[in-house]
Backbone bond lengths (Angstrom), bond angles and torsions (degrees), N, CA, C in turn:
res aa  C-N    CA-C-N  psi(-1)  N-CA   C-N-CA  omega(-1)  CA-C   N-CA-C  phi
1 M - - - 1.481 - - 1.512 108.37 -
2 D 1.262 115.42 134.56 1.474 121.36 -178.61 1.581 109.89 -71.02
3 K 1.234 123.87 134.86 1.376 128.54 176.79 1.545 115.20 -60.12
4 K 1.309 112.64 -32.98 1.503 121.94 -179.06 1.490 111.43 -69.93
5 K 1.384 117.01 -27.19 1.397 117.48 -179.69 1.597 104.89 -80.99
6 K 1.362 110.85 136.94 1.428 113.59 178.11 1.553 108.91 -97.95
7 S 1.346 111.48 155.17 1.461 114.68 177.80 1.519 108.34 -78.19
8 A 1.347 109.30 161.12 1.442 114.97 175.79 1.537 117.78 -51.65
9 K 1.379 109.06 -39.89 1.443 119.46 179.05 1.555 107.48 -63.40
10 D 1.250 123.10 -48.47 1.522 124.43 178.17 1.548 110.03 -59.90
11 L 1.365 116.49 -42.60 1.430 117.20 -179.15 1.551 109.95 -63.40
12 E 1.354 114.04 -42.38 1.451 117.65 179.75 1.548 111.58 -60.87
13 L 1.357 118.10 -38.72 1.458 121.05 175.94 1.465 114.78 -63.69
14 E 1.375 112.90 -44.89 1.527 114.42 176.78 1.490 111.73 -64.26
15 K 1.368 119.32 -35.91 1.444 122.25 178.02 1.591 109.15 -62.32
16 Q 1.294 113.33 -38.31 1.521 116.25 -177.87 1.529 107.73 -70.81
17 K 1.215 119.66 -41.06 1.546 121.45 -179.46 1.493 108.45 -61.66
18 K 1.348 117.51 -45.59 1.477 119.58 -176.35 1.563 106.11 -68.41
19 I 1.247 118.63 -35.85 1.587 118.75 179.24 1.568 107.72 -67.09
20 E 1.431 119.02 -42.10 1.402 121.26 173.40 1.478 115.72 -57.59
21 Q 1.392 118.54 -44.10 1.443 121.95 177.11 1.496 111.03 -63.44
22 L 1.339 119.59 -41.25 1.447 121.58 178.94 1.478 110.69 -67.91
23 E 1.301 119.63 -31.62 1.482 121.30 178.59 1.569 107.67 -71.56
24 I 1.288 114.48 -39.29 1.500 115.86 177.29 1.507 109.24 -61.73
25 L 1.291 117.81 -52.09 1.516 124.02 178.16 1.512 109.00 -53.54
26 Q 1.346 119.38 -48.81 1.472 122.78 178.25 1.584 112.62 -57.22
27 K 1.379 110.85 -46.38 1.436 113.31 179.96 1.461 114.24 -66.82
28 A 1.315 120.97 -35.16 1.437 124.05 172.28 1.526 113.96 -61.09
29 K 1.340 114.80 -39.56 1.478 121.21 179.00 1.606 108.67 -66.48
30 E 1.313 114.10 -45.11 1.491 116.29 -179.82 1.510 117.70 -64.04
31 N 1.371 112.47 -26.94 1.448 117.36 -173.85 1.577 110.24 -107.55
32 Q 1.278 113.64 60.74 1.476 117.27 -179.85 1.481 104.67 -65.50
33 G 1.478 112.18 138.36 1.500 114.06 -179.84 1.530 109.68 92.14
34 K 1.419 116.28 -11.66 1.391 116.18 176.60 1.484 109.09 -119.29
35 Q 1.225 120.39 151.81 1.456 128.08 -178.12 1.430 111.40 -112.25
36 L 1.391 114.52 131.20 1.461 117.10 174.10 1.500 110.56 -81.89
37 S 1.325 117.24 146.61 1.482 121.33 -178.73 1.534 104.47 -139.26
38 I 1.305 118.14 147.57 1.432 119.70 172.90 1.480 107.24 -100.88
39 D 1.313 120.64 133.46 1.394 126.58 178.06 1.551 104.63 -83.37
40 I 1.320 116.74 118.45 1.463 120.63 -175.96 1.467 112.20 -67.00
41 E 1.323 119.08 -32.21 1.425 118.91 -177.87 1.530 114.41 -69.78
42 D 1.275 117.83 -46.87 1.573 121.71 -178.80 1.448 113.76 -109.01
43 G 1.339 121.05 -4.50 1.450 123.65 175.22 1.626 111.94 76.12
44 Q 1.280 118.50 6.35 1.451 122.98 179.67 1.467 112.90 -81.61
45 L 1.361 113.13 147.70 1.444 115.13 174.90 1.552 112.63 -79.80
46 K 1.269 118.96 143.74 1.419 125.40 -178.36 1.476 108.19 -128.04
47 E 1.323 117.71 139.08 1.549 122.51 174.66 1.510 108.05 -91.51
48 I 1.303 114.21 131.55 1.551 116.37 174.44 1.572 102.98 -115.61
49 D 1.232 112.40 110.27 1.463 119.68 177.88 1.453 112.98 -71.46
50 E 1.398 119.84 90.22 1.422 121.37 -176.82 1.508 112.61 -65.87
51 L 1.301 116.19 -36.71 1.483 119.96 -177.12 1.500 106.66 -63.66
52 K 1.293 123.57 -44.99 1.484 125.63 177.80 1.558 110.32 -58.64
53 K 1.316 117.91 -39.43 1.483 118.73 178.37 1.460 108.27 -64.82
54 L 1.380 119.62 -40.37 1.441 118.38 -178.77 1.515 112.02 -71.98
55 I 1.266 121.56 -35.01 1.420 120.98 171.57 1.424 117.56 -61.92
56 D 1.300 116.38 -35.13 1.480 121.86 -179.95 1.573 107.41 -66.58
57 Q 1.282 117.92 -24.57 1.503 116.17 -175.40 1.559 102.43 -80.65
58 K 1.373 111.03 163.65 1.392 121.57 178.78 1.535 108.58 -87.34
59 F 1.299 119.19 131.35 1.471 123.80 178.51 1.493 104.05 -121.39
60 D 1.373 112.78 146.12 1.465 115.70 173.97 1.512 107.83 -91.46
61 N 1.309 114.64 137.98 1.414 126.04 -176.54 1.598 105.81 -98.62
62 P 1.322 116.68 109.48 1.462 117.35 -179.01 1.499 116.24 -52.20
63 E 1.363 116.21 -44.76 1.481 118.51 178.11 1.510 113.28 -59.72
64 E 1.334 114.75 -42.60 1.431 122.90 -178.38 1.495 108.36 -62.20
65 K 1.363 116.93 -45.27 1.452 122.58 -178.75 1.484 112.11 -64.96
66 H 1.326 117.01 -43.35 1.491 123.75 178.35 1.627 106.70 -57.74
67 S 1.286 117.00 -51.86 1.428 124.99 -174.91 1.535 107.72 -63.51
68 L 1.334 118.93 -40.85 1.455 121.60 -178.01 1.575 106.71 -69.49
69 F 1.327 118.92 -41.25 1.476 118.39 -171.37 1.541 105.41 -73.39
70 Y 1.360 118.50 -48.96 1.475 114.44 -171.36 1.510 112.90 -88.28
71 N 1.346 117.70 -38.35 1.474 117.13 179.87 1.521 116.44 -82.36
72 G 1.386 109.66 -16.23 1.443 111.78 -175.59 1.522 107.95 -107.56
73 I 1.325 120.21 -79.37 1.437 129.50 -179.38 1.544 112.88 -51.02
74 Q 1.287 114.42 -61.39 1.528 116.67 -169.98 1.561 106.79 -74.93
75 N 1.314 121.96 -35.93 1.417 122.42 179.88 1.574 108.79 -64.48
76 L 1.207 119.78 -46.22 1.441 121.83 175.55 1.569 114.63 -56.10
77 L 1.218 114.38 -44.47 1.526 124.00 -175.59 1.585 102.85 -69.44
78 L 1.250 119.75 -48.21 1.469 119.94 -179.18 1.510 109.89 -62.31
79 K 1.243 120.53 -37.06 1.390 126.89 -174.58 1.555 113.25 -76.83
80 Y 1.396 118.15 -31.02 1.414 120.67 -177.35 1.537 118.53 -113.89
81 L 1.309 116.96 -12.39 1.412 119.55 175.88 1.553 110.89 -78.54
82 P 1.313 124.03 151.02 1.413 122.94 -176.65 1.598 108.66 -64.00
83 R 1.331 113.40 147.36 1.512 116.71 -174.66 1.623 106.14 -108.28
84 G 1.267 114.15 162.60 1.494 119.21 177.73 1.458 112.08 108.16
85 K 1.296 112.39 157.16 1.507 118.55 179.29 1.496 116.37 -60.38
86 E 1.364 112.39 -31.71 1.511 115.06 -177.87 1.417 112.06 -73.36
87 F 1.349 123.24 -7.54 1.495 124.52 -179.54 1.568 106.99 -114.56
88 A 1.304 120.26 8.76 1.483 119.71 -177.36 1.534 109.97 -61.09
89 E 1.253 116.96 -43.27 1.516 120.07 -175.40 1.585 110.47 -60.79
90 Q 1.379 113.87 -43.49 1.444 121.40 -179.76 1.528 109.24 -62.03
91 R 1.411 117.20 -48.77 1.384 122.02 179.43 1.576 111.64 -60.04
92 N 1.281 116.06 -41.43 1.499 120.80 179.16 1.510 110.72 -62.61
93 I 1.327 119.04 -39.25 1.459 119.68 179.02 1.523 111.27 -65.99
94 I 1.243 118.32 -36.88 1.454 121.57 179.44 1.547 107.96 -71.61
95 H 1.328 116.87 -44.94 1.411 120.85 -178.03 1.606 110.81 -61.64
96 E 1.311 112.00 -35.61 1.516 115.06 -177.90 1.555 108.27 -66.25
97 E 1.387 117.17 -48.68 1.401 118.48 175.28 1.520 115.55 -52.00
98 K 1.316 115.96 -45.26 1.438 126.01 176.47 1.544 107.99 -55.75
99 L 1.325 117.91 -52.02 1.389 122.15 -175.77 1.592 111.21 -64.22
100 I 1.257 118.44 -43.57 1.435 124.35 175.49 1.543 112.92 -50.29
101 F 1.330 113.20 -43.77 1.418 117.96 175.97 1.433 114.36 -70.35
102 L 1.332 120.21 -46.44 1.474 125.30 177.94 1.514 111.72 -63.22
103 N 1.274 117.84 -27.18 1.463 122.09 175.67 1.559 118.11 -94.11
104 R 1.385 110.99 9.80 1.417 122.42 179.54 1.533 108.70 54.74
105 G 1.315 115.80 51.57 1.507 118.98 171.67 1.400 117.05 93.83
106 V 1.273 121.04 0.40 1.519 124.46 -176.76 1.518 106.13 -85.61
107 A 1.420 116.23 108.92 1.393 120.73 -178.93 1.590 112.48 -89.25
108 L 1.257 117.37 166.00 1.477 121.71 175.71 1.454 111.04 -64.40
109 K 1.345 120.27 127.92 1.489 123.21 177.63 1.610 110.04 -75.58
110 P 1.201 117.33 164.13 1.453 121.79 173.96 1.450 116.11 -55.89
111 D 1.330 117.08 -26.61 1.483 118.14 179.64 1.551 112.58 -87.91
112 G 1.353 115.04 5.41 1.418 120.84 175.86 1.556 115.57 87.87
113 T 1.298 116.74 4.29 1.378 121.15 175.74 1.525 114.02 -103.52
114 R 1.297 119.03 156.65 1.433 121.32 -174.96 1.568 108.77 -115.99
115 G 1.350 116.60 -36.11 1.461 120.58 -179.85 1.518 110.63 79.50
116 S 1.340 117.15 16.62 1.476 119.03 -179.53 1.507 105.39 -152.67
117 D 1.332 114.47 146.64 1.493 117.46 179.08 1.549 113.77 -111.36
118 S 1.263 122.20 116.05 1.430 128.54 -169.68 1.579 107.66 -68.46
119 R 1.303 113.85 -24.99 1.468 114.55 179.46 1.516 114.49 -74.48
120 M 1.287 113.64 -16.32 1.517 122.83 177.11 1.466 114.28 -98.42
121 T 1.264 120.20 7.75 1.424 123.66 -177.99 1.577 114.75 -64.97
122 Y 1.207 116.00 179.28 1.472 118.82 -179.37 1.547 110.11 -74.57
123 A 1.335 114.61 143.47 1.473 122.21 -173.88 1.520 109.73 -63.01
124 E 1.369 119.92 -31.79 1.478 121.08 177.70 1.476 111.36 -67.61
125 D 1.330 116.46 -38.21 1.465 118.54 176.47 1.554 112.74 -64.01
126 M 1.216 115.17 -44.68 1.491 121.97 174.71 1.490 111.64 -55.82
127 N 1.309 113.58 -47.13 1.476 121.08 179.02 1.610 110.27 -59.08
128 E 1.306 111.70 -47.11 1.524 116.15 179.09 1.570 109.95 -62.77
129 M 1.273 118.61 -38.68 1.517 122.76 -179.25 1.469 107.20 -68.43
130 A 1.335 117.62 -48.41 1.448 117.14 179.75 1.578 113.21 -63.60
131 K 1.218 121.26 -34.83 1.414 124.24 171.85 1.485 115.10 -61.57
132 L 1.279 114.74 -45.09 1.551 122.50 175.49 1.477 109.48 -57.75
133 I 1.361 115.63 -49.63 1.486 115.71 -175.56 1.465 111.59 -69.98
134 S 1.367 119.63 -41.29 1.450 118.49 -179.23 1.496 109.07 -69.48
135 D 1.360 124.33 -35.09 1.466 122.38 167.77 1.501 108.52 -53.59
136 W 1.246 120.10 -52.06 1.536 120.69 -178.80 1.533 113.19 -55.59
137 V 1.369 113.04 -42.03 1.484 114.43 179.53 1.535 111.11 -65.00
138 L 1.240 112.49 -39.56 1.608 115.77 -178.66 1.479 112.65 -70.04
139 T 1.311 117.91 -30.11 1.361 121.56 -171.30 1.559 117.66 -97.88
140 S 1.286 117.86 -69.05 1.439 122.50 -170.86 1.521 114.62 -111.48
141 Q 1.396 122.17 -43.10 1.403 129.10 -172.78 1.564 109.99 53.21
142 D 1.333 114.93 24.28 1.432 118.38 173.78 1.588 109.27 -91.14
143 Y 1.343 112.67 127.84 1.501 113.83 -170.87 1.586 113.76 -68.12
144 V 1.375 116.76 -30.47 1.408 117.51 173.20 1.480 110.18 -65.64
145 D 1.335 117.31 -42.48 1.484 120.54 -179.72 1.543 109.31 -56.57
146 L 1.430 114.54 -48.12 1.503 115.74 179.04 1.553 111.38 -58.98
147 Y 1.403 118.13 -42.06 1.471 118.14 -179.46 1.553 109.81 -59.42
148 L 1.325 115.59 -44.32 1.430 123.86 -176.24 1.517 108.13 -62.56
149 R 1.326 118.68 -45.53 1.448 121.43 173.25 1.485 116.74 -56.11
150 L 1.307 117.69 -42.51 1.476 126.93 -179.79 1.587 106.59 -68.99
151 Y 1.313 115.31 -44.12 1.453 124.44 -179.93 1.553 108.80 -57.98
152 Q 1.342 115.25 -49.07 1.438 121.45 -177.13 1.565 110.79 -70.44
153 L 1.283 116.45 -33.62 1.525 119.48 175.33 1.489 108.23 -63.79
154 N 1.262 118.61 -45.55 1.530 122.49 -176.29 1.560 103.89 -66.05
155 E 1.292 120.72 -40.62 1.452 124.43 179.41 1.571 110.77 -61.40
156 K 1.363 113.96 -44.61 1.412 118.44 178.65 1.545 112.49 -55.57
157 Y 1.192 119.97 -37.91 1.480 123.49 178.91 1.464 116.99 -96.74
158 G 1.399 116.73 4.86 1.461 122.69 178.63 1.511 114.95 65.13
159 Y 1.344 114.21 36.92 1.480 117.18 -177.08 1.463 116.73 -85.13
160 G 1.380 117.18 -27.17 1.449 118.65 -174.83 1.524 108.56 89.16
161 H 1.387 112.66 -166.90 1.480 117.54 -173.67 1.529 109.32 -152.26
162 Q 1.336 107.48 163.85 1.558 112.71 -177.55 1.544 109.14 -72.82
163 I 1.322 121.64 122.22 1.421 125.67 176.68 1.466 108.19 -119.46
164 N 1.329 115.07 116.79 1.476 122.13 -177.26 1.566 109.03 -94.76
165 D 1.340 114.12 -35.23 1.458 113.54 -178.74 1.571 103.67 -161.02
166 D 1.284 114.29 -175.71 1.565 119.21 -171.01 1.532 111.47 -75.31
167 S 1.339 116.80 -15.98 1.493 122.32 -173.98 1.539 107.63 -60.33
168 S 1.293 121.71 -24.42 1.495 121.69 -178.01 1.529 113.40 -88.35
169 N 1.339 115.48 -14.02 1.501 119.67 179.69 1.517 112.61 -48.85
170 P 1.368 122.55 -48.59 1.468 118.09 -177.75 1.505 113.41 -60.90
171 F 1.307 116.97 -37.36 1.454 120.63 177.40 1.538 109.79 -61.96
172 F 1.338 119.95 -50.98 1.460 123.94 178.27 1.492 114.00 -57.48
173 N 1.403 111.70 -42.68 1.418 112.66 177.89 1.511 117.23 -65.53
174 R 1.353 113.86 -37.87 1.462 120.89 174.20 1.573 112.11 -61.38
175 M 1.322 113.11 -46.94 1.532 118.17 178.00 1.481 113.51 -59.70
176 N 1.351 115.39 -28.97 1.522 118.89 -174.21 1.462 108.34 -87.92
177 E 1.351 119.98 -8.85 1.565 121.17 179.85 1.487 109.85 -71.46
178 K 1.296 120.13 -23.47 1.483 124.62 -172.34 1.462 110.59 -57.72
């Protein structure tokens, strides 16, 4: 018998392997968004649903973040902080503490840039800020109280504060004595 000729048994094994390969390819095509994996222990194919894994993760929704930042946080501050040029510095101090938190501790640099955008922060940070401000609106609406809440929130996460000159050092030192 010629060695090049294969036995019926060998032909049948090759045919089975090709069928298995085609089945694997067909199964992979049917399960878009799923990944096939071979379990090393038992040699079985397992499906890993990648899409389900992604859905289970938290994603930030840009529209939701935009609405929360402008219609929630900014709107409340514009509505309840004092208006007018004479209060611009007080508003700025509060806004800076807010921005430090939303930017996870990134303060304004001496050149006036921050290098971070608070509107693109994590949704959970925006939610925490919105809750803090809405609690302040519902309870005291005292501007010093809002500043202290923002200050303590930044302290809680170890973010620091906006320091423009040495005149604020006594205040920061006193706050840190607690």
